[in-house]
KEKOLMI-5169 format. One record per residue (C-alpha): x negated, y, z. Coordinates in pm, 1 decimal. Each point is the difference from the previous one (the first is absolute). Example, Ala and Ser with C-alpha at 12.3 -4.5 7.8 and 13.67 -1.06 7.14 Angstrom:
<rs>
R        u        v        w
R  -1230.0   -450.0    780.0
R   -137.0    344.0    -66.0
</rs>
This chain:
<rs>
R        u        v        w
R      0.0      0.0      0.0
R   -131.1    343.6    -96.8
R     44.0    335.0    168.5
R     78.4    251.1   -275.0
R     51.7    375.7      9.3
R    218.7    131.2   -283.1
R     44.4    365.4    -91.9
R    282.5    140.8   -214.2
R    -12.0    354.5   -134.1
R    281.9    250.0    -36.9
R    103.2   -113.8   -348.5
R     23.7   -362.7    116.3
R    245.6     96.6    277.4
R    169.0    285.8   -186.3
R    358.6   -132.8     29.2
R    208.7   -248.2    199.2
R    -27.6   -246.7   -289.4
R   -378.1     27.6     -4.8
R    -21.4    -38.3    377.9
R    206.6   -317.4    -29.8
R   -232.8   -125.6   -273.1
R   -299.6     62.9    227.0
R    178.9   -189.3    279.5
R     44.8   -295.3   -233.6
R   -370.7      0.7    -88.1
R   -102.6     20.1    366.1
R    246.4   -275.7     94.8
R   -139.0   -225.7   -273.8
R   -356.1     57.2    126.8
R    101.6    -86.6    358.5
R    177.2   -317.3   -114.5
R   -324.5   -105.9   -166.8
R   -145.7    -22.9    352.5
R   -161.0    342.4     44.0
R     14.6    265.0    271.3
R     73.4    344.9   -141.8
R    -47.9    361.2    102.4
R    163.3    243.7   -244.0
R   -109.6    364.1    -27.3
R    232.2    233.3   -190.1
R      8.8    356.3   -126.6
R    295.8    237.7      1.2
R    268.2    -73.9   -260.9
R    -63.9    143.6   -346.3
R    -43.2    377.5      9.3
R    104.0     35.1    365.1
R   -329.9    157.0    105.5
R     18.0    254.3   -283.4
R    350.8     90.3    113.2
R   -111.9     50.1    359.2
R   -289.3    220.8   -111.9
R    244.2    208.0   -206.1
R    227.1     46.2    302.2
R   -295.5    114.0    210.0
R   -118.9    255.1   -255.8
R    352.2    141.8    -20.8
R    -26.9     71.7    372.1
R   -360.7    118.9      0.9
R   -251.7     72.4   -276.9
R   -276.2   -132.6    227.2
R    153.8   -262.1    231.0
R   -169.9    -94.1    325.1
R   -201.6   -319.2    -54.4
R    117.5   -163.8    320.9
R    364.0     53.0    -91.8
R    -69.1   -124.8   -353.0
R   -131.3   -326.7    146.2
R    310.3    -27.3    216.2
R    217.4     56.7   -307.8
R   -180.7   -216.8   -253.7
R    -32.8   -298.4    234.0
R    378.3    -39.4     -5.1
R     -0.8   -112.4   -365.1
R   -165.1   -334.4     74.4
R    230.3    -61.3    298.0
R    298.4    -17.4   -233.4
R   -174.2   -261.3   -215.6
R   -116.8   -225.7    283.7
R    347.9    -13.6    153.8
R    170.7    -79.7   -331.0
R   -254.4   -267.7    -97.6
R     25.9   -163.2    342.4
R    378.8     -8.8    -39.4
R    -35.0   -153.3   -347.5
R   -228.1   -274.9    134.0
R    236.5    -69.3    288.2
R    286.4    -38.3   -248.7
R   -203.5   -276.2   -164.4
R    -33.3   -174.0    335.3
R   -363.6    104.0     48.7
R    -85.1    144.2    343.0
R   -155.0    343.0    -48.4
R    -79.1    309.1    203.5
R    -77.9    354.2   -112.3
R   -277.4    195.6    168.1
R   -132.3    353.3    -37.9
R   -371.5     69.9     -9.8
R      8.9     93.2    367.4
R    181.0   -322.8     96.1
R   -252.0   -208.5   -192.1
R   -283.5    172.9    182.9
R   -166.6    186.5   -287.6
R   -212.3    252.0    191.8
R   -145.4    288.3   -199.4
R   -210.4    308.5     50.9
R    190.9    321.4     77.8
R     -4.1    140.1   -353.6
R    350.4     72.8   -123.0
R     71.3    -81.9   -366.1
R   -337.3   -169.4    -59.5
R    -72.9   -217.1    305.6
R   -241.7   -292.9    -17.7
R     66.5   -323.6    187.6
R   -202.6    -58.3    317.1
R    131.0   -346.0     88.9
R    311.1   -216.9     -0.7
R    140.4   -159.0    315.8
R    112.1   -335.5   -139.9
R    145.6   -163.8    315.3
R    365.8     83.1    -69.6
R    -38.5    -65.3   -371.5
R   -155.9   -342.1     61.0
R    273.5    -96.7    247.3
R    275.6     64.6   -254.6
R   -191.0   -191.3   -268.5
R    -40.5   -298.3    234.2
R    374.8     10.1     63.8
R     57.0    -60.6   -372.2
R    116.5    350.1    -84.9
R    -85.9    203.8   -306.1
R   -133.4    329.0    136.5
R     96.5    294.4   -222.3
R   -234.6    292.5     65.1
R     34.8    365.6    -94.6
R   -301.8     91.3   -208.9
R   -169.4    339.2    -21.2
R     29.8     75.9    373.1
R   -153.8    -52.6    341.1
R    -28.3    167.8    336.7
R   -271.1    160.8    207.7
R   -126.4   -183.3    307.0
R    188.0    -34.3    327.3
R     87.7    331.9    158.0
R    114.4    235.0   -273.1
R    137.9   -279.7   -223.0
R     23.2    235.9   -296.8
R    138.6   -139.5   -326.3
R   -255.6     28.5   -279.0
R     -1.3    -81.8   -370.8
R   -291.9   -135.4   -200.0
R     29.3    214.4   -311.9
R     61.1    -96.1   -361.9
R     -7.0   -376.9    -58.9
R     32.3    -57.5    373.2
R    212.6   -314.0    -29.8
R   -283.3   -173.8   -189.0
R   -233.3    102.0    281.0
R    242.6   -126.5    266.8
R     37.7   -338.8   -170.0
R   -370.5    -73.1    -47.1
R    -82.1    125.4    351.2
R    262.5   -232.7    149.9
R   -139.1   -288.0   -208.6
R   -348.4     75.6    133.2
R    119.8     25.8    360.8
R    196.3   -327.5    -21.8
R   -275.1   -169.1   -203.3
R    268.8    -94.0   -249.9
R    -78.6   -247.2   -276.5
R     68.2    269.3   -257.4
R    190.9    320.5    -70.1
R    239.1     37.8   -295.2
R     74.6    346.4   -139.9
R    322.5     -4.4   -203.1
R     47.5    282.2   -245.2
R    171.8     92.3   -327.6
R   -281.1   -126.6   -225.9
R   -115.3   -362.7    -33.7
R   -339.5     63.8    159.1
R   -303.2    217.6    -62.9
R    -23.0    113.2   -361.1
R   -292.1    131.1   -202.8
R    161.8    344.9     -1.3
R    327.3    180.2     69.0
R    271.8   -177.3   -206.4
R    190.3    327.9    -25.8
R   -289.5    134.1   -209.3
R   -102.1   -320.6   -178.9
R    285.5   -247.0    -37.3
R   -241.8   -280.0    -98.2
R   -194.1     23.6    327.7
R   -125.4   -346.8     89.0
R     61.0   -190.3    323.5
R   -310.2   -111.4    191.7
R    -18.5   -334.0    181.8
R   -246.1    132.6    256.2
R   -204.9    306.1     88.4
R   -259.0     72.0    268.5
R     70.2    233.2    288.5
R   -272.1    241.4   -113.4
R    152.7     25.4   -347.8
R    347.1     41.0    147.6
R   -125.1    272.0    235.7
R   -127.9    196.5   -297.4
R    318.7    -50.1   -203.7
R    230.1     71.3    295.1
R   -183.2    319.4     85.8
R      7.1    107.5   -363.9
R    379.4      3.3      2.8
R     99.9   -361.5    -66.3
R    301.6     17.9    229.8
R     68.0   -373.2     31.7
R   -214.2    -16.3    317.5
R   -112.1    270.6    238.6
R   -378.1     26.1     54.5
R     36.1    -17.6    379.2
R    176.0   -336.0    -31.0
R   -279.2   -132.0   -222.2
R   -258.0    135.8    245.1
R    154.9   -198.5    288.1
R     21.6   -314.4   -215.3
R   -366.5     38.1    -92.4
R   -117.1     65.7    354.9
R    192.0   -290.3    155.5
R     -2.6   -251.4   -285.1
R    378.5     -1.0    -45.1
R    102.7   -195.8   -313.2
R    229.4    236.8   -188.0
R    231.7    -63.2   -295.2
R    214.5    246.4   -196.6
R    318.0   -145.8   -149.2
R    321.3    109.8   -167.3
R    315.7     26.9    208.0
R    201.1   -118.7   -301.2
R   -179.8   -320.7   -104.3
R   -183.1   -300.5    144.6
R   -315.6     65.5   -202.0
R   -330.9    -53.7    185.4
R   -110.4    366.3    -15.1
R   -354.8    126.8     59.8
R   -231.3   -103.5    283.2
R   -221.3    265.6    157.5
R   -309.9   -183.7    116.4
R   -169.4    109.1    321.6
R   -346.0    -98.5    123.6
R    -21.5   -237.6    291.8
R     94.5    177.9    326.4
R   -293.2    117.9    210.7
R    163.5    -41.4    341.0
R     94.5    367.4     18.9
R    188.4    112.0    311.9
R    372.5     67.4    -32.2
R    -38.6    294.5    237.3
R    -23.7    330.8   -187.5
R    126.6   -192.8   -298.6
R     -1.2    289.3   -246.5
R   -255.5    229.8    157.3
R   -291.2   -236.0     42.5
R   -325.1    124.5   -149.7
R     58.9    107.1   -360.6
R   -343.5   -104.3   -129.2
R   -110.3   -363.9     -5.8
R   -334.7     23.1   -177.1
R   -286.7    230.5    -85.4
R   -158.3   -111.4   -327.4
R   -301.9    119.5   -193.4
R   -179.3    -63.0   -327.5
R   -348.7    140.6    -61.5
R    -33.4   -164.8   -340.3
R    171.8    289.2   -178.3
R    -83.0    280.0   -242.8
R    210.5    286.8   -131.3
R     42.2    117.8   -357.0
R    178.3    331.1    -58.3
R    102.9    150.6   -331.6
R     40.2    374.6     43.7
R    190.3    249.6   -218.0
R    197.0   -243.0   -213.7
R    303.5    143.1   -186.6
R    324.0     -1.3    199.5
R    216.9   -179.5   -256.2
R    163.3   -340.5    -59.3
R   -228.3   -286.6    -96.8
R   -327.9    107.2    160.9
R     11.5   -251.7    288.2
R    126.3   -270.3   -238.6
R   -291.7     56.4   -233.8
R   -261.2      0.5    275.3
R    121.7   -303.6    190.9
R     95.1   -184.4   -316.9
R   -363.8     12.0   -108.2
R   -115.6    -90.3    351.4
R    226.4   -308.4      3.3
R   -117.4   -107.8   -346.8
R   -351.4     -5.8    142.0
R    126.1   -223.1    285.4
R    -92.4    258.6    262.1
R    213.8    -40.9    312.3
R     63.9    325.7    186.1
R    107.6     36.6    362.0
R    137.5    339.7    103.2
R    127.6    239.7   -268.7
R     62.6    364.7     83.0
R    131.0    272.5   -230.6
R     27.2    337.8    164.7
R    234.2    289.8    -74.9
R    -78.2    188.4   -318.3
R   -193.5    324.1    -10.7
R     94.2    210.4   -301.0
R     17.8   -244.1   -291.3
R   -240.5   -255.4    142.7
R     -7.5   -277.0    255.9
R   -248.0   -226.4    180.9
R     17.4   -379.9     14.7
R   -219.1   -201.2    239.0
R    -24.8   -370.3     68.4
R   -213.5   -237.0    203.1
R   -163.5   -324.0   -110.4
R   -227.0   -253.1    164.6
R   -368.6     78.7    -38.1
R    -87.5   -292.5   -233.8
R    234.4    127.3   -273.3
R    -78.0    369.9     41.6
R   -223.2     19.0   -307.5
R    274.9   -140.9   -220.1
R    258.9    238.4    143.5
R   -234.7    296.5    -38.8
R    -80.2    -91.0   -360.8
R    366.6    -33.5    -98.6
R     90.7    329.1    166.9
R   -292.5    187.7   -155.1
R     86.9   -136.0   -345.0
R    362.3    108.7     14.6
R    -55.7    339.2    164.3
R    -79.2    192.5   -322.7
R    316.5   -133.6   -162.0
R    204.8    155.6    280.3
R   -112.0    354.4    -81.9
R    296.3    235.6    -19.9
R    116.8     31.1   -360.6
R    220.1    300.2     71.4
R   -285.0    212.1    135.6
R   -337.6    -49.0   -173.6
R   -172.4    204.9    271.0
R    119.5   -237.7    266.6
R   -292.6   -163.6    180.1
R    -69.2   -360.5    -91.4
R    115.0   -258.3    253.6
R   -281.4    -69.6    244.6
R    -84.9   -336.3    155.5
R   -111.7      4.7    361.9
R   -134.6   -315.1    167.2
R    -62.8    -48.8    369.8
R   -178.6   -311.6    121.8
R    -30.7     14.3    374.9
R    361.7    -16.7    110.6
R    211.7   -229.9    213.9
R    370.7    -59.2     34.1
R    136.2     -1.2    354.0
R    362.4    -99.8     61.1
R    254.1    -40.2    275.8
R    273.1   -257.8    -62.8
R    321.8    -95.6    175.9
R    372.1    -26.5    -57.2
R     69.6    230.6    293.6
R   -113.6    311.8   -187.3
R    331.9     41.1   -181.3
R    181.9    318.2     93.1
R   -261.4     98.7    257.7
R   -154.7    324.4   -121.8
R   -263.3      6.6    272.5
R   -189.1   -313.2   -110.3
R   -175.3    143.4   -306.9
R    -60.4    324.5    191.1
R   -165.9   -198.1    280.4
R   -226.4   -173.8   -251.9
R   -107.6    330.6   -153.4
R    -52.8    159.3    342.7
R   -209.2   -297.5    112.0
R   -224.0     25.9   -306.8
R    -32.9    375.6     46.9
R   -101.6    -42.0    363.6
R   -264.4   -248.5   -114.2
R   -130.6    253.9   -252.8
R    109.7   -208.5   -299.5
R    113.9    191.4   -309.8
R    274.9   -154.4   -213.7
R    -66.1     -9.8   -375.3
R    312.6   -185.5   -118.2
R    326.2   -101.4    165.1
R    236.5   -276.5   -113.1
R    318.9    -93.2    182.6
R    259.8   -274.9     -5.4
R    268.9   -109.2    244.1
R   -233.1   -243.6    177.2
R   -342.9    155.8    -53.8
R   -187.2    331.0     -4.9
R   -343.0     -7.6   -168.5
R   -268.7    266.7     -0.7
R   -313.9     13.0   -210.8
R   -294.2    128.7    202.3
R   -378.0     17.5    -28.5
R   -147.3   -350.2     41.6
R   -243.1    125.3    263.3
R    299.0    100.6    214.7
R    190.8   -328.1    -37.0
R   -113.3   -165.7    323.8
R     74.3    315.4    197.3
R    343.1     29.9   -162.9
R     93.1   -363.5     67.5
R   -117.1     14.4    360.3
R    198.9    317.4     66.0
R    316.9   -139.0   -160.3
R    -24.6   -328.3    191.6
R    -28.0    191.2    324.1
R    284.8    237.4    -87.1
R    242.6   -277.1   -100.0
R   -126.1   -254.8    256.6
R    -75.7   -276.2   -249.2
R   -286.0   -207.1   -133.9
R   -150.7     74.1   -339.7
R     50.4   -233.0   -293.9
R   -293.2    -99.5   -212.6
R    -16.2     93.8   -365.0
R     66.8   -361.0    -95.2
R    339.7     18.0    168.9
R     95.8    321.2   -177.3
R    150.5   -146.9   -312.6
R    367.8    -92.5      0.9
R     36.5   -360.1   -118.2
R    275.8    -96.5   -238.1
R    222.1   -204.3    232.8
R    242.7   -124.3   -258.8
R   -145.6   -342.7    -73.4
R    102.1   -112.5    348.2
R    315.4    213.8     10.1
R    143.2   -126.7   -326.9
R    -84.1   -360.5     84.3
R    190.5     31.7    326.0
R    295.4    202.8   -123.7
R     42.3    -84.1   -367.5
R   -244.4   -270.7   -111.7
R    105.8     11.8   -365.4
R    -50.9    374.1    -51.1
R   -238.1    133.8   -264.5
R   -326.7    174.5    101.6
R     51.1    329.7    177.6
R    -59.7    306.5   -219.3
R   -237.3    274.3    120.1
R    287.9    249.2     28.0
R    298.4   -105.6    207.4
R    217.3    308.9     -6.6
R     38.0    357.5   -118.6
R    146.4    271.1    224.3
R    110.2    358.6    -51.4
R     20.7    270.3    265.7
R    185.7    315.8   -102.5
R     10.7    142.7    351.4
R   -353.8    131.6     36.8
R   -158.2    342.4    -28.5
R   -365.4     86.3    -56.3
R   -197.6    254.4    198.3
R   -338.6    122.9   -119.0
R   -244.0    205.4    201.6
R   -264.5    173.7   -204.0
R   -356.5     60.3    110.1
R    -28.8   -188.0    328.0
R   -351.4     25.7    145.0
R   -180.8   -326.4    -77.9
R   -119.0    -95.0    346.5
R     89.2   -254.8    269.3
R    322.2     77.9    183.0
R    204.1    167.6   -274.3
R    213.9   -305.9    -78.0
R     37.3    -65.0    373.1
R    121.3    356.1     58.9
R    243.4     -9.0   -293.4
R    160.2   -336.0     68.8
R     -9.8     53.9    373.7
R    218.0    308.5    -46.8
R    244.5   -199.9   -211.5
R     10.5   -277.7    259.4
R     74.7    252.7    275.9
R    305.6    105.2   -202.2
R     98.5   -368.7    -52.6
R    -53.1     23.7   -377.8
R   -101.4   -330.6   -158.9
R   -237.3     12.0   -295.9
R     -8.4   -251.7   -283.3
R   -261.6     48.5   -275.8
R   -310.9    201.9     86.8
R   -233.8    114.8   -278.6
R   -321.6    194.4     50.0
R   -144.3    160.9   -314.2
R   -343.6   -106.2   -121.7
R    -97.8    343.1   -126.9
R   -180.9    202.0    265.0
R    -38.5    376.4    -41.8
R   -214.8    234.1    206.6
R    188.9    318.2     94.2
R   -178.2    260.0    212.2
R   -262.0   -258.0     84.6
R    254.2   -260.6    118.9
R     57.7   -322.4   -201.4
R    373.2    -57.8    -44.6
R    237.4   -265.7   -137.9
R    373.4    -15.0    -67.1
R    218.0   -255.4    177.7
R    350.0   -113.7    -93.3
R    247.4   -230.2    169.5
R    361.4   -107.5    -24.6
R    269.6     20.8    266.5
R    374.3    -51.2     10.6
R    191.2    270.4   -187.9
R    184.3     69.6    325.1
R   -332.5     92.4    163.3
R   -149.1    184.8   -297.7
R    105.7    358.0     68.7
R    -58.0    -25.5    376.8
R   -348.4   -137.1    -63.9
R    -76.7    278.1   -249.7
R    111.0    272.9    240.9
R   -192.6   -146.4    291.2
R   -322.3    -47.1   -199.4
R     23.9    344.5   -161.2
R     15.1    157.1    346.5
R   -328.7   -159.8    106.4
R   -183.5      2.1   -335.9
R   -159.1    343.8     38.5
R   -133.4    -53.0    351.1
R   -144.2   -339.9    -97.8
R   -163.5    133.5   -315.7
R    220.2   -193.6   -241.2
R    122.5    122.3   -335.9
R    350.4      1.0   -150.3
R    262.0   -258.5    106.3
R    209.1   -114.2   -298.9
R    320.6   -207.7     15.8
R    145.3   -200.6   -291.6
R    326.3   -183.3     69.7
R     63.2   -108.1   -361.2
R   -214.9   -314.6      8.6
R     57.5   -375.0    -11.6
R   -228.3   -276.4    121.8
R     -1.2   -324.9   -195.2
R   -197.9   -295.7    137.0
R    -92.3   -358.0    -79.3
R    -60.1   -250.9    279.6
R   -157.4   -345.5     -3.5
R   -254.8   -199.0    199.7
R   -100.5   -169.6   -324.9
R   -153.2    317.7   -144.2
R   -307.9    -45.8    222.4
R   -292.1    -86.8   -228.0
R    209.6     41.9   -315.9
R   -149.5    265.2   -233.0
R    250.3    168.8   -228.1
R    301.6     30.7    230.3
R    -42.0    374.9     50.6
R    -75.4     47.7   -370.9
R    323.8   -173.9    -97.8
R    199.7    225.0    234.3
R   -164.8    316.0   -130.8
R     46.7   -109.9   -362.5
R    372.4    -63.3     57.6
R     34.1    359.6    120.3
R   -212.3    138.9   -285.1
R    216.1   -173.1   -262.0
R    299.1    187.9    141.2
R   -196.3    328.2      2.6
R     26.6     14.7    380.0
R   -279.9    201.5    158.6
R   -154.3   -133.2    320.7
R    -40.0    275.8    258.0
R   -160.3   -203.7    280.0
R   -128.6   -356.8     45.1
R    -63.5   -187.9    324.4
R    -67.4   -370.3     53.3
R    -48.8   -265.4    264.6
R    -91.9   -365.8    -44.6
R    361.0    -97.1    -77.4
R    159.5    324.6   -121.4
R    -49.0    260.6   -272.1
R    207.7    318.3     20.0
R     35.8    281.9   -252.2
R    169.2    335.0     50.3
R    188.1    121.6   -307.8
R    259.3    267.6    -70.9
R    327.9    -72.7    175.9
R    209.2     -1.0   -318.0
R   -228.1   -272.9   -142.3
R     13.8   -226.0    305.3
R    267.4   -246.8   -115.9
R   -152.5    -17.5   -348.5
R   -340.6    -70.4    155.9
R    135.1   -282.9    215.1
R    177.8   -162.2   -293.5
R   -311.1     22.2   -221.7
R   -228.1   -153.4    263.3
R    246.9   -277.5     85.8
R     18.8    -94.0   -368.1
R   -378.8     21.0    -49.4
R    -65.5   -263.2    265.3
R    268.7   -233.1   -136.2
R    194.8     -3.9    324.8
R    347.8    -11.0   -156.3
R    205.8   -314.2     46.5
R    272.5   -147.9   -218.5
R    280.2     73.2    246.5
R    151.7    343.1     60.9
R     76.4     92.6    359.0
R    283.4    231.9     88.9
R      5.3    155.6    346.5
R    356.0    -21.6    140.9
R    170.3    325.2     88.4
</rs>
C-alpha cells in the first residue's frame, strides 16, 4: 500500500461536476489499496474574484486582511470535496492549513513553510480517512496564530511539502494539461509531452514561466527527494515524472528556509574570448557561434551585453585546451562582422584572457531570494576579488574572476554560505536521463539536448551606465535591490571597459519583474550620483526566450542553432546569458511569441498531437 499526496488545481475543481469527478478519481485510488491526502486550490476563478472585491474596497489592501480573505477560497473546495467523497461511502475529513499544522514564517502573502506538524494528519490517515487539505495557506507558530498564504502557486508548494513531511511514496499534481510539455500549448499547439524531466531542468522551466509547476514546489521535491508526477485531471495517461536526486537526510525543520546554497564550485581550466564592437543586428551571434560549432569548439558561458550605439560585445568562455581553436575561429570571422552601414565603424576586436577561473554557488533554495546573489557579490568584494563576468540561472550564479584570486574567492564563499567546496571534477552536470528513462519509460528514444522552450513576457531590463570597475560595485548594486525585496533574473556585465576621468568603468544590465521595474529605476536613480554611477535606463518592452536541457552539456552547436533560428526570422538578440543547462536571449517584446515558435521548431520539439488547454 502506498501513501500518495494528490493536488488538484482550480480548473480541476471549478464546478460541482468537476469536484465529483475528482472524488471519483480519489475513491478509485483508495480502493486500489492506497492512503490518500488531497490538496486542493480554490474553485476556478474564485481567488481572482476575491482579489477584485478587495480592490473595490481599497486600492492597496492590507496584506494581513488579504490573507484572511483569500484563504477562504480553499475552504469552500475542501468542504465540498469531503462531502462528495462521503457520498461515495469514503470516510473523509477537510482540514485548513492551520488544522493540518502547516507552520510558516510571519510574511503575509508570500510566507515560506517552516515545518508541518503531522501528528493529527497521520492519525486521520491511519483511521482510513481521506484527508482533504486547503492548499496555499498556513499559520504562524503558536501564540499569534496568524493565517498566512504562500503566494502564487502555493497549492503546489503545500502538496509537495506535505509529501516531504509524511515521507509519502510520491506526489501527484493534477492539472489541465497531460503533463509537462516542451512549451506552452497555447502558443505552440504541437508542443510535445515529456515522459520525464530532471528537477534542475524543471526548476529552470518553472521559473521561466512554465506555469504547470511552481518553482518552490520543485525546490522542495529536489531537496527532499520527493518523487513527483504531473498528470491530467481529465485522463488516466501516465503524465510526466519529475526526477529528484536521492535525498540527503535534510531536516524537516525550516523546511523552506534552510540554507539556499548547497555547493561552491570552481573551474580554473578556463579562458575567455571576447568579440568587441560587433554590429547590433540580427544574425551576428548565429554567424559567430555557427562557425564555432562547425569547428567542434564547445563553449561554456556566453554573455552578450547591452548595445552601445550600433555595436555590441559578445564574450564566451572555453576550456584552456581548446582556446587556440576558439581564438582562431573568432579572429577569422571578426573582419566579416565589420559594420556595412558605416564604413568608418571600427573593426570588431578580439580580446583573449587566459588566467581566469569560474566560481559558482549552486542550490535550489536561491529562487525568489534576492539576497543570495547580493551576498555572493559582497563576499567577493570583501575578499578583494573583482568580478569580470556574471552568469545567472535559477539554481546557480557564476562569476568569472582572475585565476590568481580563485582560491581566495572559494574560501570566502564557503565560509559565507557555511559549506564545503566542490572540486572542479564535480562541477559538470551529468546527463541523468539514461537512468531516468530506464526507470520511468524504458522504451523511450534518446533524450535530446534541449528539453523545453520557455517565454517570459513579464520582465523589464534595467541598465546602469559607467559603473566603476572595482570590487564592491556589484555587491552595492544588488545589495540595494535585495534590501527593497527586488529579485533579479539575468545579470550582464559589459566587456568593454572605458576610462573616464581616470576611473575604468563598465556598463551592467539586469532583468527584473515588470512590476518591480519602475520602483527599481527610481530607487537606483536616487543613489546613482552619490555612488558615482552613470544613467539608469529602464526598458519594459522586452521578452526573454530560453532553451533548457541537461543534454546540452558537452554538445557544441546548441547555442548556434538557437541563434540561427532567431536570425532566420530577423529577430535581433539584445542580450544573451547562459548556464550549463540553459541559454536565454532577450528580444523585443513584440517578437517574443515568434521567437519561441521559431526556436521550438528549430529543435524539432513538436509532436504529432495537438493539445488544447481547457477553459
